[in-house]
C-alpha positions as CSV (number, residue, x, y, z in Angstrom):
1,X,205.6,95.0,201.3
2,X,204.6,93.1,204.4
3,X,205.4,89.4,204.6
4,X,202.7,86.9,203.9
5,X,201.3,84.2,206.1
6,X,202.6,80.8,205.3
7,X,199.3,79.4,204.0
8,X,197.8,78.2,200.7
9,X,194.6,80.1,201.4
10,X,195.3,83.4,199.7
11,X,195.7,85.5,202.9
12,X,198.9,87.1,201.7
13,X,199.8,90.8,202.2
14,X,198.1,91.5,198.9
15,X,194.9,90.1,200.2
16,X,192.5,88.1,198.1
17,X,193.6,86.6,194.8
18,X,191.6,86.3,191.6
19,X,192.8,84.0,188.8
20,X,192.2,84.8,185.1
21,X,193.4,82.7,182.1
22,X,193.5,82.5,178.4
23,X,191.1,80.1,176.8
24,X,193.7,77.3,176.1
25,X,193.0,74.0,177.9
26,X,196.3,74.2,179.6
27,X,195.7,77.7,181.0
28,X,192.1,77.0,182.0
29,X,193.1,73.8,183.8
30,X,195.8,75.7,185.7
31,X,193.3,78.4,186.7
32,X,190.8,75.8,188.1
33,X,193.5,74.1,190.2
34,X,194.9,77.3,191.6
35,X,191.5,78.8,192.2
36,X,190.6,75.8,194.4
37,X,193.9,75.6,196.1
38,X,194.2,79.3,197.0
39,X,190.5,80.1,197.6
40,X,190.3,82.4,194.6
41,X,187.8,85.2,194.7
42,X,185.8,87.0,191.9
43,X,187.8,89.8,190.1
44,X,185.8,92.6,191.6
45,X,186.7,91.4,195.1
46,X,190.4,90.8,194.5
47,X,193.5,92.7,195.8
48,X,195.8,91.0,193.3
49,X,195.2,89.3,189.9
50,X,197.1,86.2,188.8
51,X,197.0,85.9,185.0
52,X,197.7,82.6,183.4
53,X,198.7,82.5,179.8
54,X,201.1,84.2,177.5
55,X,202.0,87.8,176.7
56,X,198.7,88.3,174.8
57,X,196.6,87.4,177.8
58,X,198.8,89.5,180.0
59,X,198.4,92.6,177.8
60,X,194.6,92.1,177.8
61,X,194.6,91.8,181.6
62,X,196.7,94.9,182.0
63,X,194.2,96.9,179.9
64,X,191.2,95.5,181.8
65,X,192.6,96.5,185.3
66,X,194.3,99.7,184.3
67,X,193.9,102.5,186.9
68,X,192.1,100.2,189.4
69,X,195.1,99.9,191.7
70,X,195.2,96.1,191.5
71,X,198.6,94.6,190.8
72,X,198.9,91.9,188.1
73,X,201.2,88.8,188.5
74,X,201.5,86.7,185.4
75,X,202.4,83.0,185.2
76,X,203.5,81.5,181.9
77,X,200.9,79.1,180.5
78,X,201.0,80.2,176.8
79,X,203.4,80.7,173.9
80,X,205.4,83.9,174.3
81,X,206.0,84.7,178.0
82,X,208.3,87.7,178.2
83,X,205.9,89.5,180.6
84,X,205.2,86.3,182.6
85,X,206.8,84.7,185.7
86,X,207.7,81.0,185.7
87,X,204.7,78.8,186.2
88,X,204.7,76.9,189.6
89,X,201.6,76.1,191.6
90,X,203.5,75.8,194.9
91,X,204.2,78.7,197.3
92,X,202.2,81.2,195.4
93,X,201.4,83.2,198.5
94,X,205.1,83.6,199.4
95,X,206.0,84.5,195.8
96,X,203.3,87.3,195.7
97,X,204.6,88.6,199.0
98,X,208.2,88.7,197.8
99,X,207.4,90.0,194.3
100,X,208.9,93.3,193.0
101,X,206.5,96.0,191.9
102,X,206.9,97.7,188.6
103,X,204.7,100.7,187.7
104,X,204.3,101.5,184.1
105,X,202.4,104.3,182.3
106,X,200.7,103.7,178.9
107,X,200.9,105.9,175.9
108,X,197.8,107.8,174.9
109,X,197.0,107.6,171.2
110,X,194.8,110.2,169.6
111,X,194.0,109.5,166.0
112,X,191.9,111.5,163.5
113,X,190.4,109.7,160.5
114,X,189.6,111.0,157.0
115,X,186.1,112.0,158.2
116,X,187.5,114.2,160.9
117,X,186.4,111.8,163.7
118,X,188.9,111.7,166.6
119,X,189.7,108.4,168.4
120,X,191.5,107.9,171.7
121,X,193.0,104.7,173.1
122,X,195.8,103.7,175.6
123,X,198.7,101.6,174.5
124,X,200.8,99.7,177.0
125,X,203.2,98.3,174.4
126,X,203.2,100.6,171.4
127,X,201.3,102.9,169.0
128,X,201.9,101.8,165.4
129,X,201.0,103.1,162.0
130,X,200.6,100.6,159.3
131,X,200.0,100.8,155.6
132,X,196.6,99.4,154.5
133,X,197.3,98.6,150.8
134,X,200.1,97.8,148.4
135,X,201.1,101.5,148.5
136,X,203.8,102.4,151.0
137,X,202.8,104.9,153.6
138,X,204.2,108.5,153.4
139,X,204.5,110.1,156.8
140,X,205.7,113.3,158.3
141,X,207.1,113.1,161.9
142,X,207.1,116.0,164.4
143,X,208.3,116.2,168.0
144,X,206.6,118.7,170.2
145,X,205.3,120.6,167.2
146,X,208.7,120.7,165.4
147,X,209.0,118.7,162.1
148,X,211.9,116.3,162.5
149,X,211.4,114.1,159.4
150,X,209.7,115.8,156.5
151,X,208.9,112.6,154.6
152,X,209.2,109.0,155.6
153,X,208.2,106.4,153.0
154,X,207.7,103.1,154.7
155,X,205.4,100.2,155.7
156,X,204.8,102.0,159.0
157,X,206.3,103.4,162.1
158,X,206.2,102.4,165.8
159,X,206.2,104.5,169.0
160,X,207.2,102.0,171.8
161,X,207.4,102.3,175.5
162,X,210.2,100.5,177.4
163,X,207.8,97.8,178.5
164,X,206.8,97.3,174.9
165,X,210.3,97.7,173.4
166,X,210.8,93.9,173.2
167,X,207.5,93.3,171.4
168,X,206.7,94.6,167.9
169,X,209.5,97.2,168.2
170,X,212.1,94.5,168.6
171,X,210.8,92.5,165.6
172,X,211.1,95.7,163.5
173,X,214.8,95.9,164.7
174,X,214.2,98.7,167.1
175,X,216.2,99.2,170.3
176,X,215.5,97.5,173.6
177,X,214.8,100.1,176.3
178,X,215.5,99.2,179.9
179,X,212.9,100.4,182.4
180,X,213.6,103.7,183.9
181,X,215.3,105.2,180.9
182,X,212.5,107.7,180.4
183,X,212.7,107.2,176.6
184,X,210.4,106.2,173.8
185,X,211.6,104.3,170.7
186,X,210.5,105.6,167.4
187,X,211.1,102.8,164.9
188,X,210.3,102.6,161.2
189,X,208.9,99.5,159.6
190,X,210.7,98.6,156.3
191,X,211.8,102.2,155.5
192,X,212.3,103.0,151.8
193,X,213.1,106.7,152.1
194,X,215.3,107.9,153.7
195,X,217.1,104.6,153.5
196,X,219.6,105.4,156.2
197,X,217.1,106.4,158.9
198,X,216.8,103.6,161.4
199,X,214.7,105.4,164.0
200,X,215.2,107.6,167.0
201,X,215.1,107.7,170.8
202,X,213.1,110.5,172.2
203,X,212.4,111.6,175.8
204,X,209.1,110.2,177.1
205,X,207.8,113.6,178.0
206,X,207.5,114.7,174.4
207,X,204.5,114.6,172.1
208,X,205.0,112.6,168.9
209,X,202.9,113.8,166.0
210,X,202.7,111.8,162.8
211,X,200.9,113.1,159.8
212,X,199.7,110.9,156.9
213,X,200.5,112.4,153.5
214,X,198.4,111.4,150.5
215,X,196.0,109.6,152.9
216,X,193.5,108.9,150.0
217,X,196.1,107.3,147.8
218,X,198.2,105.7,150.6
219,X,195.7,104.6,153.3
220,X,197.1,104.0,156.8
221,X,195.7,102.5,160.0
222,X,196.7,103.4,163.5
223,X,196.9,100.7,166.3
224,X,197.2,101.2,170.1
225,X,198.0,97.6,171.2
226,X,194.7,95.9,170.2
227,X,192.6,98.9,169.2
228,X,192.7,99.8,165.5
229,X,191.5,102.8,163.6
230,X,191.6,102.7,159.8
231,X,192.0,105.5,157.2
232,X,193.7,108.0,159.5
233,X,195.2,111.3,158.6
234,X,197.1,112.2,161.8
235,X,198.2,110.5,165.1
236,X,199.5,111.9,168.3
237,X,201.2,109.7,170.9
238,X,202.3,110.8,174.3
239,X,203.0,109.2,177.7
240,X,199.9,109.4,179.9
241,X,201.3,109.9,183.4
242,X,197.8,110.1,184.9
243,X,197.3,106.5,184.1
244,X,199.2,103.6,185.7
245,X,199.4,99.8,185.9
246,X,201.2,97.8,188.6
247,X,202.9,94.6,187.6
248,X,204.5,92.0,189.9
249,X,207.7,90.0,189.1
250,X,209.7,87.4,191.0
251,X,212.9,89.1,192.3
252,X,215.2,86.7,190.5
253,X,213.7,87.3,187.1
254,X,212.3,90.8,187.1
255,X,211.4,92.8,184.0
256,X,214.7,94.7,184.0
257,X,216.6,91.4,184.1
258,X,214.6,90.1,181.2
259,X,215.2,93.2,179.1
260,X,218.9,92.9,179.8
261,X,218.9,89.2,178.9
262,X,217.1,89.9,175.6
263,X,220.0,92.1,174.5
264,X,222.4,89.1,174.6
265,X,220.2,86.5,173.0
266,X,221.4,85.3,169.6
């Protein structure tokens, strides 16, 4: 990446900067200050997006600008900030110029509901199946068309990308996946049968098919990040290499370092 001019006016190698924020007073105030200081431009004129908030805002921003070729640089002005860089209003141009690029590909979820309607949605973090009632879900899991788990009775199951492995997947006691591992984490949520199954790691080139057994008696919803489909009978999740998002991280605290750090946190 070319070096940036030493200026507060947004003329860095990435070009014009647009600022977006969550709706919290803290984040909105930061956006207004930075927008004035760095001559912020409208989103449709930007070469880089600076997102101010927490991981929820970052995930929304990544979805909004997916496949537009505009890198996203997050600064922490929210609660959880795993995907965000440290907040500092000084030297933003220089930080953007020195930032490391990380390209990620989302999962593509295809879900069919009980009426035979098919739904498609991208997932940057994970695709999850969740029980809708007091009844546990009963699922059958296949990998590339071959049944690997005939019956899983559980509260649900997660298919997580490396970028999303520290989100819901980690809360469900799934493994943390460093970037570049070319793996997906398949993690059960509160498994009842088989009791000893704690999940699997599968190559990210495979297709994961999950069939819902007894869908009428045991209703299940499917979620791709923020998009939810209820009363589904089957879900397919696979990596969509035709779609990409570029993220920017400070060199001293990149995403790989954060993932490594998380594995040693008590």
